[in-house]
N, C-alpha and C positions, 0 to 999 in steps of 0.2 A: 624470520617467521614471526606470524602472530602469536601471541600466549593468551591460552586463555586458563581459566580459574575451576578446577574443577574440586570436590569436597572429597576427601580422601581419611578414612577413619576420624570423621568430625572437623578435619581440619581444612581451610584453603589453601590449597596448592596451586601455583603457578607453573603450568606445564605448556608443550609444544602444542598446535593444534592437531598435529598429529598423532601425538599422545591421548588428547582428548579424546579424538575421534576413537580410537582402540579402546578405550575405558568403556565410553558410551556403546560401541559394539558389544564387547563380552557382558556388559551388562542385558544389552539387548537377548545375548545370545542364551545367557541363562533363565531371563524369562520365559523366552521361548521354550527352552528346553522344560522347566519346569510344569507349563503349562500342558505341553504334550502328552507329560508325565501322569497329571491331573486328568487329563479328558481319557486317556487312555484305562487310568484307572478306574474311572468313572462307569465309562464303558464294560470293560470286564465286569466290576459288581453288577450294573443293570442286567448284564447278559446272562450273566451267572443266577441271578437271583429268577430272573425268568424261566431259566433251564430245570430250577429247583423247585417252583412252582407247585410241582406234583407230587412233591415228597421224594422223589429217586432222580438221582442225576446218571446219565446214560449216555455213551459216546455215542455217535453216530452211527459207528458199526453197528452197535448194540442194540438201537432201535431197529434196524435193519432187519437182525436176526430174528428178534420178537414179532417184527410183521408179519415175516415169512411165516411163521409158523402156524 
């Protein structure tokens, strides 16, 4: 099997090609999950700030009840 050199904890390590692919896959998975968390957090803050613009945060049912009165 072909070998590849990967950097683990600051050291270059020679591993098999499939092991190197798995390591790259794990790195991409962690980066993707981190990006999704950041995007979700940004959207949460954006929508929360938009809902709190008028000074009162109400649930949709509270808004519906206050409009019906």
